[in-house]
N, C-alpha and C positions, 0 to 999 in steps of 0.2 A: 770702689767703682761707683760712678754716678749714673743712675738710670732715670730717664724721664718717661712719664706716662701722661698722655693727654686725658684729663678727667672732667667729669661733670657729676656732681652729687656722689662722689666716691666711686663712680663707675668709669670704666675706660670709655672715653668719648669716641664714637664710631668713625669720625672723620678727622684725621690729623690736621689737615689744612684749615679747618674751621675752629680748632680748639683755642679757647681763650685762656685756659688754665692748665698748667702741667704740674704734676706732683713729682718732685725731684727726690729720689731715694739715694741715700748715702749708705752703701753696703760694703761690708768687709768680712771675709772669712765665712760667707754664707749667711750673714745676719744683717738685718737692717739696723743701722746705728741711729739714723735720723731720717725723717721725711718731712718735706716742706712743700705745701702748695704754693705755686707762684703764678701770678697772672703775667702772661708774656708781654702784654701791652703793645704788641706788634701784629701785623697781618702780612700774609704772603709767605711762601715757603722759604725764600732767601732770608727774610728778616727773622722768621721763626728759627731757622737753622742757626743764624748768628746768635740769637738769644740763647739757644741750648748750648752752643759751643762756648759762649762766654760763661755759662754756668758750669762748665767742665763736664758736661754730659758725654758719656761714652757709648750709651745704648739707649735706644727708644723702643719701648714696647707699646704697640698701638693696635687699633682696629684697622680700618681702611686707610690707605695713603695713596696719593697721586704720584705719577711717574716723575714729575718735576721735583716734588718734595723728596722723593726717594733718592733722586740723583744729587740734589743739594746736600742731603745728609751724608751720602756716600763720599762726596767730594770733601766734606768736612771731617771725614774719618769717624763718623758716628754710625754704629751698627744699628740695624732695624730688625725687630721681630714683629711681624704683623699678623693680622687676622685674629686678634685676641679680643674677646668680649668678656665682661664680668666685672667683679669688684677689683679695683686696682691693687689693694693690699694683698688680696688672696693670690692674684696672678704673680705678683712680685715674690711671694712666698714659694709658689710653684717654681718660678724661675730659679730662685736661689737653692732650691732642693733638687734641681735638675729634672723636674717633672712637668714643666710647661710645654704644652703642645702648641705649636705656632706654625705660621706659614712663612716659608723663606721669603726674604725681602723682595726678590724679583717677582714673586707670585702674590705679594700682598697688595698690589695696586688695586684699590677699590674693594678689597676683600673685607668682609665684616661690616660693610657700609650698606645697609639695606635700602637706602634711597637709590642706589645704583642697580641693585638686583631685584627690587621689590622684596616682599617677605618670602622669598623663594625657598623651596626645600633644597636638600642637598643635591638632588639630581639636576637642579637648575643653576647651580653655582658656577658652572663653567669648568669644573675640574673633573667631571665624570660624564660618561654617556648616560642617557636617561635610565634610571633604575639600577645603576651599577653599584650604588652604596646605600646604606640606610643610616639613620641617625645614630644607631648603636655602633657602627663600625667605621665611620668616617672620621679620621683624625684631624682634619683641618677645616671642616665646614663650621661656620660661625654658630650654628645651632648646637654644636657639641662642645663649645668652649665654656658653657655653663655660666 
């Protein structure tokens, strides 16, 4: 399986549509065989999707993502796990071990992207009524993704 993660300084870049570099992971039987950082050299969701498709990517693990990019990836047959923040290698390890907590693609639009939400707490992320969850028990808010 080939997995792409938008990165900057080994961290998951928070905005898919503005990512200049993706780390492509080649994984098999729950293990990373190889990972290669690749500059996309393109801009825009359609060109980025074409770049990822030509690299054989089957899954994108990302932070925030726009609706048009999500639609383009879906049409290209590329799955999306969004709302992820943290070190790319660690999150790939969590994915391969079945422990990655993520936001379903249709809910990932803008999620994990603090310039859309401000540096809001969980109650302000749009997934809860005010005061409904805390940092300790919220599975999908970006401040819990470590």
